[in-house]
Each structure stands twice: as structure tokens, then as C-alpha cells.
N, C-alpha and C positions, 0 to 999 in steps of 0.2 A: 504494500500500500504506500509506504513512504517513497519508494523508488518511483512508483507510478506518479505520485503527486509531484515529485521533482521534475519529471519529464513534462508533465502538464504545465507546471509553473514556467519552465524555460520556454515552452512553446507559446504560452500566453504573453510572456514578456517580449518574445521575438515578434509576435503579431502586433503588439502595442508599438514597438519600435518601427515596424513597417507602416503602421497607420500614421506615425509622426514623420514619415519620410518627406512629406510636402514642406514641413517646417525646416528640415535639414536642407532640402533643395533651395528653399528661400534664403537660407544663410549663405550658401555657396554663391548664389546669384547676386545677393545684396552686397556681400563683403569681398568677393573675389570676382571682379569683372574681367573674365577671361573668355575669349571667343571659343577656346577649346571646350569649356564647360557647356557651351551651347550647341556643340556638335551632336548630331542625331545618330543614334545607334538603335536599329530595329524599332524606329518610331519613338524612342525616348532620348532625351538629351543626356549627356554625360553627367550633368548635375543630378538629373532625376535618378539615374542608375546608382550614383554614389549615395544619394539619399536613401534609396530603397535598400540597397545592400548594407550600407553603414547603419541605418536605423535598425534593421533586423539583427545585425551582429551585436550592436551595442545593447539592444534589448535582451538578446539571448545571454550575453555575458552577465548583465545585471541579474537576470533571472537565475542563472546558474549560481551566482554568489549568495543570493538570499534564499534560494530554494531549500537548503537544509534546515534553516531556522523556521521558515514558514511551514514546511511539510511536517516537522516535528510538532509544531503547535496544532496543526490541523488534525494530526493523528491523535494527539491527546484529547482534543475536543470530541473527536469521533468516539473514542473509547469511553469518555465520560458520559456522552449521550447514550451510547449503547448500553452501558451498565444501568443507567437510570431507567431507560425504557424497558430493559429486560426484566427488572424486578417489579415493574408496574403490572397490575392485573389488566385483563382485557377490558373490564368495565372502566378502569381509570383511563386507559388509552382512548376508549370511545368517548368518554366525557371530555378528555383533553382536546380531541379534534373538533368536537362539537363546539366547545367553548372558544377555540381558536377561530373557527369559521364565523361564529357569531360576532366575536370581537373585531375581526377584519371587515366584516360586512358593515358594522356600525361605523368603523373608522373611515371607510370609503364614502359613506353617506355624509359624514361630518366634514371631511376634507374638501368635498365639492364646493362648500361655501367659503373655505379658507384660502383656496388657490389665488383669488384676486388680491389678497393682502399684499401690499408692496414689500419688496426685499425678502421677507421670510416666508412668503406664500408658497414658494416652490420647495421649501424645506420642511414645512409643517406636516405634510402628509406622511413623510417617513417617520417622524417622531410619534405622531398619533397612531399610526398603524402598529408600531412596536408596543406602545403603551397599552392600547386597548386590546391587542392580541394577547399580551401577557396577563392583563386583568381577566380577560375571558377564560384563559386556561386555568388560572388560580381559582376563580369562582366556580367553574364547572367541576373541577376535581374535588373541591371541598363540598359541593352540593350534588355529587354524582348520583347518590341514591334517589333523591327527588327528581333529578333530571332524567335518569334512566327509567324511573317509574312513569314519568310523563311521556317518554318515548315508547313505552310499552315493553321495555326490557327489564326483567327482574334483577335488582342488584344482588351481588354475591357471586359465588363461583358457579353455581348450578341452579337451574329451576327444577324443582322436584314436585312430584305429585304425592299428596298425602293419601296413603292407602286407606280405603274404607271411609273416606270423608268426601265422597262425591267428586273426586278428582280436583279439589280446590288446590290452588298453588300455595306453596309456602316459600318463604324467602330464606336463602342461605345467609349465613352470618359473614361479617367482615373477617379479614385475616386476624388470627390470634397471635400476638407477639409474646413469646415465652420468656419469662425472667429466669435468672439463675436459681432463685429460691424455689420457684414453682417446679423446675425440673428436678432439683435435688429432693424436694418433698415427695415426688413420685406419684401422688394421687392424680395428677393431671393425665397420666397415661390411662388410668381406669376411666376417668371422666370422658376422655376422647373416644376410647373404645366403646363406651356406652352410647355414643352418638350425640352427646351434649355440646360437642365442638365440631359441627359438620363441615366448617370451612377449612381453609388452609392454615396451617400452623407455621409460623416463621421463627427461626432461631438465628440471631446474628452471630457473626464470627467472633465478636468480642465476648459474647456470653460463653461460647465454647472455650475460648482462651481462659476465661475466669474459672470455668469448671476444671480445666486442666491444671491451673495453678493450685486450686483447692485439692485436687487429687494428688498433687506432688508435695503437699504441705508436710512439715515434719510432725505435726500433731496427728496421732493415730485416728482420732475421732473425725477431724477435718478431712483426712485422707479417705476415710471410709465414705463420708458424705459425698465427696467429689467423685469417687469411683461409682457410687450408686447413681449419681446424676448422669454420668456418661453412659452407664448401662441402661438407664431409663430412656435416654435419647436414642440410643442404638435400637432398643426394642421398639420404640415408636416409628423409627425409620423403616424397620423391617416389617411392620404391619401393613399389609396391602390395602387395608381399609382406611388408612390415615394418610394425609398429605402433609409432609414435613419438608419445608424448604429452608436450606441454609443460605444466607445472604452474606456477602463479604463487605457490606456497607460499613464504613467506620467514620467517626467524626474526631479527627486528631485535635481539633481545637476545643473539644469538650472533655473535661476531666471527670473520671468516674463512670462506671457502667450504668448507673441509674440515670444520669443525665443523657447519656447516649441513647438509652432505651426510650426515654421520653421524646427525644427529638426524632428518632426513627418511627415511633408510633404516630407522631404528627405528620411525618412525611408520607407514610404509607396509609394513613387513615385507619390504622389497625386498633383492635382492642388489646389491652395489656393484661396478661395473665401473670399473677404474682401472689406471693404470700407475705410480702414485705409491707408492713404497716406504713412506714414512712414513705416508701415509693408510691403506695396507694394514694396517700394524701397529696403528694406533689403532682402526680399524674392527673388526679381529679381537678386540681386547681388549674391545670393547663387545658382542661376540657376534654381529656381522654377518658374513654369508657374503660373502667377497670373491672376485670373478672378476678375477684379474690377467692382463692380456693378455700381459705378458712371460713369465709362468709358462706360459701356454698355448703361446706360441711356442717356448719351450725344450722343452716336452714333445713338440712335434710335429717337432722336428729329427731328422733321420735318425741312427740309431745306427751309429757307426763302431767296429769292433773292430780291435785290433792285428793287423797282417798283411794287412788289406784294402788294395786299391789304389784310387786315385781320381785324378781329373784336376783340377788347379787352376792358375790363372794367377797367377804371381808378380808382385806390384805394387810392392813396395818392400823396402828393407833391414830386417833385424831388429835387435834390440838386441845380440845376441851376434854374434861374429865369424863371417862366412860365412852367416848365416841370411838367408832370404828370407821375406816375408810375403805371403799371399794370403787370399782370402775366398771362402766358398761363397755360393750364391745367397741363403741365409737369414741371412747376416751372420756366420756362424761363422768365427773367425780360424783360419787354417792356417799353422803355422810349418814351413818347409821347411829342413832342415839342408843346408847347401851350396847353397842356392838363390840366393845373392846374385848370382852370375854369370848367372842365368837370368831377370833382371827383364824384364817385358813379354813373357814367353813362357809358353805353356801346357805343363805338364810332367806326366808320370805319376809319382805318388809312392806310397809305402807307409806306412801308419799305424803309428807307434810306440806312441803313448799318447794318451789323451783325458783332459783335466782339466776339471772343472766348477768354475767360479768364480761369485762373486756377479754379475759382469757378463755371464756366459754361458759357453759352452764354448770351449776351446782345443784344437786337434788338432795334435799334433806328428808330423811325418812326415820321411821321408828319401827320397833318390833311390834307385831300384832298383839293386841290385848294389853 
């Protein structure tokens, strides 16, 4: 590509020099009044031949000198544009082209009235076309769901038919951007396999790098967590029913993985999947929809009402006198009044009250009778 661009640049420069040959000819005639220059060869004067050949040669030499720099810059721009377009979804591309077309159409309607403006009238159309085209692309990509619904195309990756529901359409979700904490947690794999994340899951390269650094940590606990995260990611990639895309996008100017995740979620228009409380708050402030695995787990815990009976295994002593502590299968703490003497035994208890805390739910119970 770079070699081809250099050839094209040299040819364009030579053609430009050829186009300027009349100016060179005028210089010869004006400053060197020689009858020999006016001698005709094949219907052209010697001055005209010198102008044509000299102009083409000077243009080719200049093009050859600047072609390495210009071709390198063009290849860099092409790779940057290719990477950006490659990681955009089909819906984003469609919305982008619709927005660009609308912006350019409006710009051409506006510039018709500005052309008669003295001095700057011939330059205004260029500026307005660039400005309104860019605005059209940005607005269309941000509002792509509404735009594609209006055009009759369902947003998301696929249009599906809900079985047993009269063939009514349902809408696929936006891409899900996975955080390091969500991958290490491991529950996201079960959620995805159950079909609650039907869209594409995106994992940035800097998240994988963080997983690798955790897996190589000197602390044994951190090392085990990092390796479990890599195993979960490999398992999700190997599942034919899940779509996991690894993107190499990075933001060298942004410090920290959390900041990069927030910026990437904004660029992709993706939902952010995490278990990090602070990242959840920061992303929500930036207008990003956050799918918190912990909140999902709390929402799916069974509802226990006062007076209901349940079975729990008492595992240890409680903080208060005579209390015993047990746990449900989902990790909910159960406090058993008078259960201290029943450690390592399964007992039937009656629910007194349920308290919701930031760390989860706590169920207070008592022994029957």
C-alpha cells in the first residue's frame, strides 16, 4: 500500500507540474527573449517543450521527495479508520451513513444562500459541509436505536422471534463490555449461558492484560483469582452459543483500567458489566447503563416473609449471646436466635425479619416454639 501510494503521489505531482507548464513557458518567453525558444518542433515551440518536460520533471522530483512522508501519514490514517470501522457494529455503521447523508444534505441547502457572500462565500460551503456532516454522524450514532426503529430496522445484533408469543419481535441488547471484576467473579458466564446477555460481549485488550498481571501476582490468592478469570474467559470463548469479541482499542492518554472502560463504553454505546461498586457509580454519572452482577444476584434471591419456615445448617457462633450463624445456598446470612448450641446441625427455623444491607440481605430467625 505504501509503495503504491508513493507511485501515485509522484504521478500526481508530475501531472501538476505538467499543468503548470504554461507558466514555465511564460517565464522563458518573458525573461529570455531568444528566437530559438520560439522555434517550432512538431507544432510546439521550444519554450513550450521545455515547459512541459521541465514542469513534469520538477513535479515528479518534488513528489518523489515528499512521497515517503505523505504515504506514511496516509497509511496511518487508513489503519486508524479501518480499526474504528471494524469494531463498529452494522447498526452503528448504518446510523453513521444515514447521519452523514442527512448532514451533507442540510449543509448543501444552507450553503446555497451563502455563496453570494463577498470574499468568504466560496469558502463557507467547505466548512459547513464538514461541520454539519460531523454533527450528523455524532447525533445519528448516539441516537441509533431510535433512528433504526424509525427506519424499520430493529437495533441490536439480531431480530428474533419470541416462540409461543404470536411471532412478536423482541429487541437484542447492546454490546456488553466486560470488566475485570465481572470476569474474575465468574457468574457472568452462567448469566450469559442462561440467555440473559443475548448480544455481543466485548473484552478489551487492556482488561486481558490486567487479568494476566493478576494471574502473575506473587500473592497466592490474587494469582488464583487471575487464573480463574482467564479460565472463565476461555470457557466463554469456547461456547458456540456466546459471542465474545476481543478488541485491541486502548487509550494511552487515560490512566487506569476503569477510566479506559468508561471511555470505551461511551465510544461503543455499550452496557458495562461489572461488580465494582465505585466503577458502577462513575459509569452511571457518565450516562452509561451498568449491569451489576451483584445487583442481579440480590434481585434473584428468594423472598422470605416473616412467619415462613426454612431449613438451615448452623456453622458458627454469632456476635450476640446464644446466636448461631448459617448461610443459604446463595450466600445469604441467616442469624438463628438460640442456635449457638446447634452448631454443625441442620435445624428448622422460623423467619422473624429480613434486613437489606449494602453487603446483601440478612435473615433473622428463631427456633420453632
